[in-house]
N, C-alpha and C positions, 0 to 999 in steps of 0.2 A: 501365276502363283495363286491368284484368286480362284481360278478353276480348280487347282489342286486342293485348296482349302474347302471349296464348296463340294468337292467330290468325296469328302470324308475325313480330312485332316482336322483334328481338334485344335482350335486356336489357343495359344498360351494365355493364361489368365493373369499373367504378370510375373514379377520376379520370383523365382523359386530358390529357396535356400537349400544348400547342400545338407545332406544328412548330418555331417559333422563340420563344424567350422574349420576352415583351412586358412592358414596364414602363410604357408610356404610350399614349394613344390620343387621337384628336380628339374634342372635346366642346364643347357650349355650357354655360357655367356662370355662376353669379352669386357674387360675393364679399361682397355686402352686399345688403340689401333696398332696393327702390326702384322707380323707373319703368323704362321700356324701356332706358335707357342703362346699366343695371347688367349687361345680358347681354354676356358676353365669350366669344369663340371661343379655344380653346386646343388645341394638339396635344399638351400634356403632362399631360392628366388621368390620374390613377393608373389603371392597368389593373385591372379588377375581379378579385377573388380568391374562390374558393370556400372559405367558412369552415365550412360545415356540410354533412354528408353528403347532405342532401336538396336541395341547390342545383344550379342549372345556369347556365352562361354562354351568353347568346344574342347572336349577331351581329345587330345591328339593321338591318333592311332599310327599314323605315318606322316612323314614330311619328306621333302627332297631339297637338294641343293641346286642352285643356279649360279652362273658366273657373277651375278650381282652380289651374291653372298661373299665371294672372294674379294670383290672390290670394296664392299662395305667393311669387311674385316680390316682392310688396309686404310680405311678413312675416306674412300671415294664418296663424294656427295654429301659429306658431313655438314657443310655450310647450309645447303638447301634443305636437307632433311631436318636439321635442328630448327631452322626457321619454321618449317611446317609443324614440328612438334610443339613449339612455343612461339607463335607468331608475334605475340605482344611482349615477349621477354619478361613474363611475370615471375618465372622461376629462376631468379638471379643466381642463387647458390646451388642450383641443381644442374647436373649434366645428363647426357643420354645413357651414362653407364650405371649399373651393369646392363649391357645391351645383348639381347637375344637375337640371333640371326635366323634365317630360314623364312621362306615366303609361302611355300605350299603346305597345305594341311588337308588331310582326310581323316575324319573322326566322327564323333558323336556329340550332339548338342546336350549340354548338361544343365544350363540355366538360360533363361530368356528375360530380356527387359520388358517393361510394361507395354512398350509399343510394338512388340513383335507378335504378329498374329499368324504368320505363315510357317513358323517352325515351332516345335515343342520338344522338350527333353526326350532323348531317345532317338531322335531323327539322325540318320546317317547323312552327313553332308561333306562337301568339299569347298575349298576357297583358296584364294591367293591374297595374303595379307600385305597391304601396302608397305613399302620400306621404311616409312616414318613411324610405324608401329612396332611394338615388341613382336618378335618373330615366333616361329613354330617349333623350334628345337627345344621344347618344353613339354611338360605333362599336360598343360592347358594353355589356351590362348583365347584372347578376346577378339571378336570381329564385329563389324557393323552388319546388320541383317542384310543390307543391300549388296554386301560383298560375298554372301554365302549362297550356295545352291545345293539342292539334293544330289547326293553322289550317284553317278550312274549305277544302276542295278547290276549290270553285268560285270563290274570291276570289284576286286578286293580293295581294301584300303591302301595296300602297298602299291597296286597298280594305279589307283586313282590319284595318289599323291604326285605322280610323275607328270600330270597334265595341266593343272590350273595356271601357273605363272607363264609357262611357255605358250599355252593355248590362248590366254588373254593377251599376251604380247603380240602374237601372230594375228589374232582377231582385230586388235587395234590397228595394226598396220594394214591388213588386207581389206577389212570391212569398214571400220569407222573412219580411217584416214584415206585409204585407197579407194573406197566406194564400191568394192567388189561384193557380190552377193550371189545367191543361188540362181537368180533370174537373169544375170547379165554376164556370166562367165563362160557360157558354152562357146567353145571354139577359140577363146582368147589365148594368146600365147603368153605364158608367164615364165619369167626367169627368176630363179631363187639362188642367190649367191650365199654360200655357207649353208648348204642344204642338209648336211648330216648332223647338225647340232639340234638342240632341243626345239627351238623355234622353227628351224628349217624342216625337220621331220614332221612337225605338226602342220606347217604350211603346205607341204606337198600333199598330205592327205586331205586337207580342207579344199585345196584347189581341185583335186581330182574328184572329191565329193560334189563339187560345183561344176564339174565337166569342163575344166580348162585343160589346155595342153601345157605340160610342165617340163621345163628344162632345168635340170638340177646341176649345180656346180659343187663338186666335192673331190676328195682324194679317191684313188683307185680302190683302196681297201674298204671304203664305205659304199662303193657302187652297188654291191649286192643288196644291202639294206635299203638304199634309196630306190632301187628298182623294185623291190618288194613292196615298197610303200606306194608305188604307182607312177613314178617319174617316167615320162615318155622318152626324153633324151637326157643322157648323163655326160657331163664334160669333166674330165680329170684335169684339175688345174696344175697338176705336177707333170703332166705329159708334154708340155710345151707352153708357149705364150698364150695365156688365157684370152686376152683381148683378141688375138688373131684367130683363135679357135671359134670364138663366139661370133666374129664377123662373117664367118662362112655360113651362118644360119640365117633364116628369115628374121626380120625385125620383130620386136616384142611389143605387146600391148601393156605390159606391167612388169616391173622389176622390184623385187624385194631384196634389199641388201642387208645381210647380217654381218658383213665383213668390214665395210668402211675402208678408210685409208685411201690408197691410190685408186681403188676401183671407181670411186666417184668421179675421177677425172675423165674416164672414158665410157663408163657404163651408160650414161644417158644418150650417148650416140647410137646405142643399140635399139632405141625406141622408135616406133613409127611416129613421124612428125605430123603435127596438126590433126591428130585423130583422137585426142583425149588420153593418149598414152601417159602413164605415170610411173615415176620412180619414187620409192619410199625407202628411206634408210632408218635403221634402228641404232645407228652409231652416230651420236650427236655430241656436241661439245657443251651442252647446257649445264650439266652438273660440274664439269671441269672448269667452265668459265666462272661459276660462282665460288668454287673452292679457291681459284687463283685471284679473282678480282673482287670478291665480296658480293653481297646480294645485289645491290643496285647496279654497279658497274657490270657485273656478270650478266644480269638480265638485259641490260642495254646492249652489250656486245653480242649476246645471243640473238636478240631481235634484229640487230643490223645484219648479222651473218645470214640468218634464214631468210630475211626479206630480200637481200641482195641476190642470193642464190635463186630464190623463187622467181624473181623478176628476170634474171639473166636467162634462165631456161625456158621461161614462158615465151620470151621473145624468139626462142628457137623452135617453138612449137611443141614443147613437152612440159609436163607438170613435175615439180620437184617438191617433195614433202618429207617432213620428219615425223616419226611415230614413237610412242612410248607405251610402256605397260600401263593399263588402266584397270583397276579393280572393278569388277562388275558381276554381281550375282545373276542378273538377267542374261548376260552373255554366256555365263557358265551353264545356264539352263539350256541354251541353244546348243552348246558344245556337248552337254550330257545327252541330248537327243541324238546327236550324230554318233556318239560313242555307243549308245544302246542300240542304234540301228546298224552297227557294224562298220560304219564308214570311217571311223577314226579309232586307232588303238594306241595305247601307251607304248613308248619305246624306252626300255629300261636297260641300262648298261650294267649296274651292279647294285645290290641291296646290302646295307650295313645295319648292324644293331645300334641301339641308342648309345651304348658304351664306346662305339667305334667312330663317333663323329669327327675327331681329329683325322683319323685315317681316311674318312670319306672326303674331307676337305683336301687332303693331299692327293687323292685320286682325281678330283676335279681340277686341282691345280696342275696336274700332269698333262692335261689337255687330251685331245684326240679320242674322247669318249664317244661311243656309238649309242647314244641314248642318255637317259637321266640317271643320276646318282640318288638313290632313295634310302631314307632312314626309317627303320621300323622302330618307332617309339615304344610300341607295345609289341612284344614278341608274338610270333606265330600268326602273322597276318594271313 
């Protein structure tokens, strides 16, 4: 980022006031947890304010939906997220409502905090906003500068909004937790369970960009898409017993599990033993434990679970890991480079207008999407 600044970008001089004072903006919010009928459109959502010197306000051009938005709409993770929002419980009489969902954003920087030197108003950026913050189904959103990156030049805002959350989730699992990178993937055998979803389609492209051999598990009707993205072998989980089909293949160096459930009981047996082979799952009980047991007991139960599983599988010669979404502007910088070089492309299933947000949620709720559900907050992207 310093190089981009030195190469001609003008640093922000501090907080910039909007031409007209704004106190409210259009937004889709929820006032309680529940099904799709809790979504409410308002023109009176409180306009975001810069509270810290490293924050920026982004005018949202496009957003997209992820499975976590469906889960959060129903109250999933509320205990942990509310603790993150107010760890000292200072706001006794306040709640998280009205709550704006949506994690992905592609848009334009409108204002910068005093400590932001690598962005300026007018810059086209993208980001994935952490789930404990107000989301992106609004006209404007606040983000920390270290969560934001310059949008890939080759993508429109609509296209760019499809990538940040799934890209960072896959990046966390493969790179930060799994230890894979451009220099150590060549020739490695990688299995991706749930390969046709948002994280899976990104992971296929990233692994092929890093020269790995990719085996993708999906349904038959997604095989054309998965093959187009570069998968070397495709296994249809509907065509027979999945475990038996995979056991006919050579053992793997790495498994990314986007499915969870019963797959964890047998998937680790498909790894090469005593070779550093790793299984990483994105389906963990962390937030569920805290919702059911409370913060302290939930964290204790989670620690016991992951510790016992890690030790159990380590004794069998393989590594067991959990991974989570991690907001990161620097990681988005690297992803943007891969996008602009043509190695990764967004996979979009359907685009909705801002007035169709409830319809977009129903689309996502129906499942079996082949790519991301994108919301054009500003028309004609």
